[in-house]
Biotite code that builds the C-alpha atoms (Angstrom):
import biotite.structure as struc

atoms = struc.array([
    struc.Atom([27.971, -16.415, 11.363], chain_id="A", res_id=1, res_name="MET", atom_name="CA", element="C"),
    struc.Atom([24.511, -15.951, 12.252], chain_id="A", res_id=2, res_name="ILE", atom_name="CA", element="C"),
    struc.Atom([23.444, -13.478, 15.458], chain_id="A", res_id=3, res_name="PRO", atom_name="CA", element="C"),
    struc.Atom([21.233, -14.907, 18.603], chain_id="A", res_id=4, res_name="ASP", atom_name="CA", element="C"),
    struc.Atom([17.700, -15.444, 18.170], chain_id="A", res_id=5, res_name="ASP", atom_name="CA", element="C"),
    struc.Atom([15.571, -12.216, 19.584], chain_id="A", res_id=6, res_name="ASP", atom_name="CA", element="C"),
    struc.Atom([13.304, -13.030, 22.028], chain_id="A", res_id=7, res_name="PRO", atom_name="CA", element="C"),
    struc.Atom([11.532, -9.705, 22.082], chain_id="A", res_id=8, res_name="SER", atom_name="CA", element="C"),
    struc.Atom([10.580, -10.353, 18.858], chain_id="A", res_id=9, res_name="ARG", atom_name="CA", element="C"),
    struc.Atom([7.182, -13.157, 18.454], chain_id="A", res_id=10, res_name="SER", atom_name="CA", element="C"),
    struc.Atom([5.506, -14.993, 15.800], chain_id="A", res_id=11, res_name="LEU", atom_name="CA", element="C"),
    struc.Atom([2.901, -13.051, 13.756], chain_id="A", res_id=12, res_name="THR", atom_name="CA", element="C"),
    struc.Atom([0.200, -14.401, 12.389], chain_id="A", res_id=13, res_name="VAL", atom_name="CA", element="C"),
    struc.Atom([-1.955, -11.849, 10.129], chain_id="A", res_id=14, res_name="ALA", atom_name="CA", element="C"),
    struc.Atom([-5.541, -12.325, 9.559], chain_id="A", res_id=15, res_name="ASN", atom_name="CA", element="C"),
    struc.Atom([-7.665, -9.654, 6.718], chain_id="A", res_id=16, res_name="PRO", atom_name="CA", element="C"),
    struc.Atom([-10.668, -10.671, 9.303], chain_id="A", res_id=17, res_name="ASP", atom_name="CA", element="C"),
    struc.Atom([-9.032, -9.767, 12.426], chain_id="A", res_id=18, res_name="ASP", atom_name="CA", element="C"),
    struc.Atom([-11.130, -7.233, 13.906], chain_id="A", res_id=19, res_name="PRO", atom_name="CA", element="C"),
    struc.Atom([-7.418, -5.829, 14.560], chain_id="A", res_id=20, res_name="ALA", atom_name="CA", element="C"),
    struc.Atom([-6.098, -4.607, 11.531], chain_id="A", res_id=21, res_name="THR", atom_name="CA", element="C"),
    struc.Atom([-6.541, -1.012, 10.715], chain_id="A", res_id=22, res_name="THR", atom_name="CA", element="C"),
    struc.Atom([-7.786, -0.393, 7.238], chain_id="A", res_id=23, res_name="TYR", atom_name="CA", element="C"),
    struc.Atom([-6.917, 2.864, 5.773], chain_id="A", res_id=24, res_name="VAL", atom_name="CA", element="C"),
    struc.Atom([-9.117, 4.984, 3.107], chain_id="A", res_id=25, res_name="SER", atom_name="CA", element="C"),
    struc.Atom([-6.636, 6.020, 1.345], chain_id="A", res_id=26, res_name="LEU", atom_name="CA", element="C"),
    struc.Atom([-7.607, 7.997, -2.648], chain_id="A", res_id=27, res_name="VAL", atom_name="CA", element="C"),
    struc.Atom([-10.615, 5.683, -2.494], chain_id="A", res_id=28, res_name="GLY", atom_name="CA", element="C"),
    struc.Atom([-8.530, 2.388, -2.051], chain_id="A", res_id=29, res_name="ASN", atom_name="CA", element="C"),
    struc.Atom([-8.115, 0.112, 0.737], chain_id="A", res_id=30, res_name="THR", atom_name="CA", element="C"),
    struc.Atom([-5.943, -0.982, 2.726], chain_id="A", res_id=31, res_name="TYR", atom_name="CA", element="C"),
    struc.Atom([-5.691, -3.784, 5.452], chain_id="A", res_id=32, res_name="GLY", atom_name="CA", element="C"),
    struc.Atom([-2.164, -3.851, 7.573], chain_id="A", res_id=33, res_name="MET", atom_name="CA", element="C"),
    struc.Atom([-1.412, -7.198, 8.174], chain_id="A", res_id=34, res_name="LEU", atom_name="CA", element="C"),
    struc.Atom([2.215, -6.721, 8.857], chain_id="A", res_id=35, res_name="VAL", atom_name="CA", element="C"),
    struc.Atom([3.671, -3.498, 10.132], chain_id="A", res_id=36, res_name="THR", atom_name="CA", element="C"),
    struc.Atom([7.316, -2.551, 10.255], chain_id="A", res_id=37, res_name="GLY", atom_name="CA", element="C"),
    struc.Atom([6.782, -2.402, 14.263], chain_id="A", res_id=38, res_name="GLU", atom_name="CA", element="C"),
    struc.Atom([6.256, -6.144, 13.727], chain_id="A", res_id=39, res_name="GLN", atom_name="CA", element="C"),
    struc.Atom([9.093, -6.701, 11.588], chain_id="A", res_id=40, res_name="THR", atom_name="CA", element="C"),
    struc.Atom([10.997, -4.161, 13.288], chain_id="A", res_id=41, res_name="ASP", atom_name="CA", element="C"),
    struc.Atom([11.622, -2.730, 10.375], chain_id="A", res_id=42, res_name="GLY", atom_name="CA", element="C"),
    struc.Atom([12.191, -4.891, 7.614], chain_id="A", res_id=43, res_name="ARG", atom_name="CA", element="C"),
    struc.Atom([9.400, -4.940, 5.205], chain_id="A", res_id=44, res_name="TYR", atom_name="CA", element="C"),
    struc.Atom([5.585, -4.038, 6.187], chain_id="A", res_id=45, res_name="CYS", atom_name="CA", element="C"),
    struc.Atom([2.599, -6.112, 3.701], chain_id="A", res_id=46, res_name="LEU", atom_name="CA", element="C"),
    struc.Atom([-0.290, -4.594, 3.138], chain_id="A", res_id=47, res_name="ILE", atom_name="CA", element="C"),
    struc.Atom([-3.409, -6.686, 1.816], chain_id="A", res_id=48, res_name="ASP", atom_name="CA", element="C"),
    struc.Atom([-4.855, -3.545, -1.521], chain_id="A", res_id=49, res_name="MET", atom_name="CA", element="C"),
    struc.Atom([-8.005, -3.407, -2.060], chain_id="A", res_id=50, res_name="ARG", atom_name="CA", element="C"),
    struc.Atom([-8.467, -1.380, -5.511], chain_id="A", res_id=51, res_name="VAL", atom_name="CA", element="C"),
    struc.Atom([-12.029, -0.896, -6.897], chain_id="A", res_id=52, res_name="PRO", atom_name="CA", element="C"),
    struc.Atom([-12.265, -0.020, -10.603], chain_id="A", res_id=53, res_name="ALA", atom_name="CA", element="C"),
    struc.Atom([-10.379, 2.952, -11.558], chain_id="A", res_id=54, res_name="GLY", atom_name="CA", element="C"),
    struc.Atom([-8.770, 2.758, -8.641], chain_id="A", res_id=55, res_name="GLY", atom_name="CA", element="C"),
    struc.Atom([-5.343, 3.815, -8.254], chain_id="A", res_id=56, res_name="GLY", atom_name="CA", element="C"),
    struc.Atom([-2.159, 5.998, -7.035], chain_id="A", res_id=57, res_name="PRO", atom_name="CA", element="C"),
    struc.Atom([-1.094, 8.965, -8.717], chain_id="A", res_id=58, res_name="PRO", atom_name="CA", element="C"),
    struc.Atom([2.659, 8.377, -10.159], chain_id="A", res_id=59, res_name="PRO", atom_name="CA", element="C"),
    struc.Atom([5.199, 8.668, -7.755], chain_id="A", res_id=60, res_name="HIS", atom_name="CA", element="C"),
    struc.Atom([9.132, 6.854, -6.921], chain_id="A", res_id=61, res_name="ARG", atom_name="CA", element="C"),
    struc.Atom([10.285, 6.213, -3.579], chain_id="A", res_id=62, res_name="HIS", atom_name="CA", element="C"),
    struc.Atom([13.582, 4.511, -2.475], chain_id="A", res_id=63, res_name="ASP", atom_name="CA", element="C"),
    struc.Atom([12.805, 1.143, -1.146], chain_id="A", res_id=64, res_name="PHE", atom_name="CA", element="C"),
    struc.Atom([11.667, -1.861, -2.944], chain_id="A", res_id=65, res_name="GLU", atom_name="CA", element="C"),
    struc.Atom([7.656, -2.584, -3.444], chain_id="A", res_id=66, res_name="GLU", atom_name="CA", element="C"),
    struc.Atom([6.612, -5.733, -5.027], chain_id="A", res_id=67, res_name="MET", atom_name="CA", element="C"),
    struc.Atom([2.642, -6.844, -5.710], chain_id="A", res_id=68, res_name="PHE", atom_name="CA", element="C"),
    struc.Atom([0.812, -10.236, -5.782], chain_id="A", res_id=69, res_name="THR", atom_name="CA", element="C"),
    struc.Atom([-2.641, -9.494, -8.016], chain_id="A", res_id=70, res_name="ILE", atom_name="CA", element="C"),
    struc.Atom([-4.995, -11.653, -5.563], chain_id="A", res_id=71, res_name="ILE", atom_name="CA", element="C"),
    struc.Atom([-8.404, -10.964, -7.145], chain_id="A", res_id=72, res_name="GLU", atom_name="CA", element="C"),
    struc.Atom([-8.725, -8.760, -10.354], chain_id="A", res_id=73, res_name="GLY", atom_name="CA", element="C"),
    struc.Atom([-6.036, -6.899, -12.755], chain_id="A", res_id=74, res_name="GLU", atom_name="CA", element="C"),
    struc.Atom([-4.389, -4.383, -12.521], chain_id="A", res_id=75, res_name="ILE", atom_name="CA", element="C"),
    struc.Atom([-2.591, -2.546, -14.917], chain_id="A", res_id=76, res_name="GLU", atom_name="CA", element="C"),
    struc.Atom([1.114, -1.169, -13.537], chain_id="A", res_id=77, res_name="PHE", atom_name="CA", element="C"),
    struc.Atom([3.083, 2.138, -15.666], chain_id="A", res_id=78, res_name="THR", atom_name="CA", element="C"),
    struc.Atom([6.886, 1.003, -14.907], chain_id="A", res_id=79, res_name="PHE", atom_name="CA", element="C"),
    struc.Atom([9.199, 3.929, -16.334], chain_id="A", res_id=80, res_name="ARG", atom_name="CA", element="C"),
    struc.Atom([6.486, 4.760, -18.046], chain_id="A", res_id=81, res_name="GLY", atom_name="CA", element="C"),
    struc.Atom([5.862, 1.283, -20.040], chain_id="A", res_id=82, res_name="GLU", atom_name="CA", element="C"),
    struc.Atom([1.530, -0.188, -19.448], chain_id="A", res_id=83, res_name="LYS", atom_name="CA", element="C"),
    struc.Atom([1.681, -4.246, -17.338], chain_id="A", res_id=84, res_name="HIS", atom_name="CA", element="C"),
    struc.Atom([-1.672, -5.581, -17.601], chain_id="A", res_id=85, res_name="LEU", atom_name="CA", element="C"),
    struc.Atom([-1.316, -7.951, -14.617], chain_id="A", res_id=86, res_name="VAL", atom_name="CA", element="C"),
    struc.Atom([-3.557, -10.448, -13.969], chain_id="A", res_id=87, res_name="ARG", atom_name="CA", element="C"),
    struc.Atom([-4.529, -12.646, -10.509], chain_id="A", res_id=88, res_name="ALA", atom_name="CA", element="C"),
    struc.Atom([-1.953, -15.080, -9.017], chain_id="A", res_id=89, res_name="GLY", atom_name="CA", element="C"),
    struc.Atom([0.790, -12.317, -11.153], chain_id="A", res_id=90, res_name="SER", atom_name="CA", element="C"),
    struc.Atom([3.782, -11.245, -8.253], chain_id="A", res_id=91, res_name="THR", atom_name="CA", element="C"),
    struc.Atom([5.370, -7.979, -9.642], chain_id="A", res_id=92, res_name="VAL", atom_name="CA", element="C"),
    struc.Atom([8.441, -6.415, -8.122], chain_id="A", res_id=93, res_name="ASN", atom_name="CA", element="C"),
    struc.Atom([9.139, -2.576, -8.920], chain_id="A", res_id=94, res_name="ILE", atom_name="CA", element="C"),
    struc.Atom([12.484, -2.080, -8.120], chain_id="A", res_id=95, res_name="PRO", atom_name="CA", element="C"),
    struc.Atom([13.805, 0.945, -5.529], chain_id="A", res_id=96, res_name="ALA", atom_name="CA", element="C"),
    struc.Atom([13.911, 4.690, -7.686], chain_id="A", res_id=97, res_name="ASN", atom_name="CA", element="C"),
    struc.Atom([11.699, 3.606, -10.383], chain_id="A", res_id=98, res_name="ALA", atom_name="CA", element="C"),
    struc.Atom([8.646, 5.834, -12.275], chain_id="A", res_id=99, res_name="PRO", atom_name="CA", element="C"),
    struc.Atom([5.315, 3.613, -10.982], chain_id="A", res_id=100, res_name="HIS", atom_name="CA", element="C"),
    struc.Atom([1.537, 3.708, -10.659], chain_id="A", res_id=101, res_name="HIS", atom_name="CA", element="C"),
    struc.Atom([-1.387, 1.366, -11.076], chain_id="A", res_id=102, res_name="PHE", atom_name="CA", element="C"),
    struc.Atom([-4.515, 1.672, -11.842], chain_id="A", res_id=103, res_name="ARG", atom_name="CA", element="C"),
    struc.Atom([-7.237, -0.728, -11.946], chain_id="A", res_id=104, res_name="ASN", atom_name="CA", element="C"),
    struc.Atom([-8.831, -0.739, -15.628], chain_id="A", res_id=105, res_name="VAL", atom_name="CA", element="C"),
    struc.Atom([-10.488, -3.902, -15.147], chain_id="A", res_id=106, res_name="SER", atom_name="CA", element="C"),
    struc.Atom([-14.383, -2.721, -14.489], chain_id="A", res_id=107, res_name="GLY", atom_name="CA", element="C"),
    struc.Atom([-14.205, -4.273, -11.588], chain_id="A", res_id=108, res_name="ALA", atom_name="CA", element="C"),
    struc.Atom([-13.038, -4.404, -7.540], chain_id="A", res_id=109, res_name="PRO", atom_name="CA", element="C"),
    struc.Atom([-8.916, -5.934, -7.178], chain_id="A", res_id=110, res_name="ALA", atom_name="CA", element="C"),
    struc.Atom([-7.333, -7.282, -4.312], chain_id="A", res_id=111, res_name="ARG", atom_name="CA", element="C"),
    struc.Atom([-3.333, -7.313, -4.403], chain_id="A", res_id=112, res_name="MET", atom_name="CA", element="C"),
    struc.Atom([-0.754, -7.531, -1.144], chain_id="A", res_id=113, res_name="LEU", atom_name="CA", element="C"),
    struc.Atom([1.764, -5.553, -1.010], chain_id="A", res_id=114, res_name="CYS", atom_name="CA", element="C"),
    struc.Atom([5.302, -5.871, 0.474], chain_id="A", res_id=115, res_name="MET", atom_name="CA", element="C"),
    struc.Atom([7.616, -3.431, 0.412], chain_id="A", res_id=116, res_name="CYS", atom_name="CA", element="C"),
    struc.Atom([10.979, -3.700, 2.112], chain_id="A", res_id=117, res_name="THR", atom_name="CA", element="C"),
    struc.Atom([12.176, -1.783, 4.064], chain_id="A", res_id=118, res_name="PRO", atom_name="CA", element="C"),
    struc.Atom([9.234, -0.459, 6.164], chain_id="A", res_id=119, res_name="ALA", atom_name="CA", element="C"),
    struc.Atom([7.806, 2.756, 6.376], chain_id="A", res_id=120, res_name="GLY", atom_name="CA", element="C"),
    struc.Atom([5.210, 2.414, 3.478], chain_id="A", res_id=121, res_name="GLN", atom_name="CA", element="C"),
    struc.Atom([2.772, 1.794, 6.068], chain_id="A", res_id=122, res_name="ASP", atom_name="CA", element="C"),
    struc.Atom([3.138, 3.958, 8.738], chain_id="A", res_id=123, res_name="GLU", atom_name="CA", element="C"),
    struc.Atom([3.079, 6.863, 6.185], chain_id="A", res_id=124, res_name="TYR", atom_name="CA", element="C"),
    struc.Atom([-0.440, 5.508, 4.794], chain_id="A", res_id=125, res_name="PHE", atom_name="CA", element="C"),
    struc.Atom([-1.522, 5.481, 8.363], chain_id="A", res_id=126, res_name="SER", atom_name="CA", element="C"),
    struc.Atom([-0.789, 9.200, 8.795], chain_id="A", res_id=127, res_name="ARG", atom_name="CA", element="C"),
    struc.Atom([-2.389, 10.408, 5.107], chain_id="A", res_id=128, res_name="ILE", atom_name="CA", element="C"),
    struc.Atom([-4.758, 8.455, 5.026], chain_id="A", res_id=129, res_name="GLY", atom_name="CA", element="C"),
    struc.Atom([-8.395, 7.783, 7.124], chain_id="A", res_id=130, res_name="ASP", atom_name="CA", element="C"),
    struc.Atom([-8.752, 4.697, 8.984], chain_id="A", res_id=131, res_name="VAL", atom_name="CA", element="C"),
    struc.Atom([-12.334, 3.046, 7.994], chain_id="A", res_id=132, res_name="VAL", atom_name="CA", element="C"),
    struc.Atom([-14.294, 0.316, 9.929], chain_id="A", res_id=133, res_name="ALA", atom_name="CA", element="C"),
    struc.Atom([-13.098, -2.632, 7.719], chain_id="A", res_id=134, res_name="GLY", atom_name="CA", element="C"),
    struc.Atom([-12.379, -4.068, 4.668], chain_id="A", res_id=135, res_name="ARG", atom_name="CA", element="C"),
    struc.Atom([-15.385, -3.463, 3.179], chain_id="A", res_id=136, res_name="ASP", atom_name="CA", element="C"),
    struc.Atom([-15.847, 0.264, 4.875], chain_id="A", res_id=137, res_name="ALA", atom_name="CA", element="C"),
    struc.Atom([-17.273, 3.059, 1.834], chain_id="A", res_id=138, res_name="PRO", atom_name="CA", element="C"),
    struc.Atom([-14.479, 5.640, 1.736], chain_id="A", res_id=139, res_name="PRO", atom_name="CA", element="C"),
    struc.Atom([-15.288, 8.754, 3.862], chain_id="A", res_id=140, res_name="PRO", atom_name="CA", element="C"),
    struc.Atom([-17.034, 11.417, 1.277], chain_id="A", res_id=141, res_name="GLN", atom_name="CA", element="C"),
    struc.Atom([-15.175, 14.139, 1.844], chain_id="A", res_id=142, res_name="LEU", atom_name="CA", element="C"),
    struc.Atom([-15.293, 18.028, 0.632], chain_id="A", res_id=143, res_name="SER", atom_name="CA", element="C"),
    struc.Atom([-12.975, 19.166, -1.589], chain_id="A", res_id=144, res_name="PRO", atom_name="CA", element="C"),
    struc.Atom([-11.399, 21.349, 1.401], chain_id="A", res_id=145, res_name="GLU", atom_name="CA", element="C"),
    struc.Atom([-10.719, 17.649, 3.356], chain_id="A", res_id=146, res_name="GLU", atom_name="CA", element="C"),
    struc.Atom([-9.240, 16.684, 0.309], chain_id="A", res_id=147, res_name="LEU", atom_name="CA", element="C"),
    struc.Atom([-6.685, 18.904, -0.206], chain_id="A", res_id=148, res_name="ALA", atom_name="CA", element="C"),
    struc.Atom([-6.222, 18.543, 3.227], chain_id="A", res_id=149, res_name="GLN", atom_name="CA", element="C"),
    struc.Atom([-5.112, 15.494, 2.435], chain_id="A", res_id=150, res_name="ARG", atom_name="CA", element="C"),
    struc.Atom([-3.215, 15.968, -0.796], chain_id="A", res_id=151, res_name="ARG", atom_name="CA", element="C"),
    struc.Atom([-0.609, 18.446, 0.947], chain_id="A", res_id=152, res_name="ARG", atom_name="CA", element="C"),
    struc.Atom([-0.307, 16.514, 3.964], chain_id="A", res_id=153, res_name="ARG", atom_name="CA", element="C"),
    struc.Atom([0.479, 13.224, 1.500], chain_id="A", res_id=154, res_name="ALA", atom_name="CA", element="C"),
    struc.Atom([3.185, 16.068, 0.115], chain_id="A", res_id=155, res_name="ALA", atom_name="CA", element="C"),
    struc.Atom([4.151, 17.035, 2.896], chain_id="A", res_id=156, res_name="GLU", atom_name="CA", element="C"),
    struc.Atom([5.106, 13.854, 4.098], chain_id="A", res_id=157, res_name="LEU", atom_name="CA", element="C"),
    struc.Atom([6.132, 11.541, 0.730], chain_id="A", res_id=158, res_name="ALA", atom_name="CA", element="C"),
    struc.Atom([9.733, 12.704, 1.805], chain_id="A", res_id=159, res_name="SER", atom_name="CA", element="C"),
    struc.Atom([9.742, 11.691, 5.009], chain_id="A", res_id=160, res_name="THR", atom_name="CA", element="C"),
    struc.Atom([9.092, 8.486, 4.172], chain_id="A", res_id=161, res_name="TYR", atom_name="CA", element="C"),
    struc.Atom([11.866, 8.372, 0.860], chain_id="A", res_id=162, res_name="ARG", atom_name="CA", element="C"),
    struc.Atom([9.254, 8.690, -1.719], chain_id="A", res_id=163, res_name="SER", atom_name="CA", element="C"),
    struc.Atom([7.969, 11.436, -3.887], chain_id="A", res_id=164, res_name="GLU", atom_name="CA", element="C"),
    struc.Atom([5.669, 12.200, -6.460], chain_id="A", res_id=165, res_name="PHE", atom_name="CA", element="C"),
    struc.Atom([5.653, 12.490, -9.634], chain_id="A", res_id=166, res_name="LEU", atom_name="CA", element="C"),
])
């Protein structure tokens, strides 16, 4: 049986150009929080990821599904130790708990949409990154101590968001 409609939930229209979109700088990448877990009752989140040449996170894993659709450029995904070069127009699904990371090895900026289900990654990124003025804003210039502080905070909060660095 399908439950009744929940009128407390509303339609969400995500537009990366909307001035209300929150952009977070994290490890040199810029992540736009298009659809948050708060908007989906925790079911999923959708993040607009802008990854400069050479950008990407360190190896990690988490207990939720993560799906990437490459919009512009190409990204090298390392999944369980095996590298896969993925170009614009393709979608990659990372199963829960699998070790992985990605790197933009193309020499040009890349962009992808990332959906995590259930949500939580959006909140984690917002808590460990730096809010920037928009998608084209440069990352903040952080001192070595500030960089170390960001890494400590990411490591401290990782288990709260069902993630671990490898």
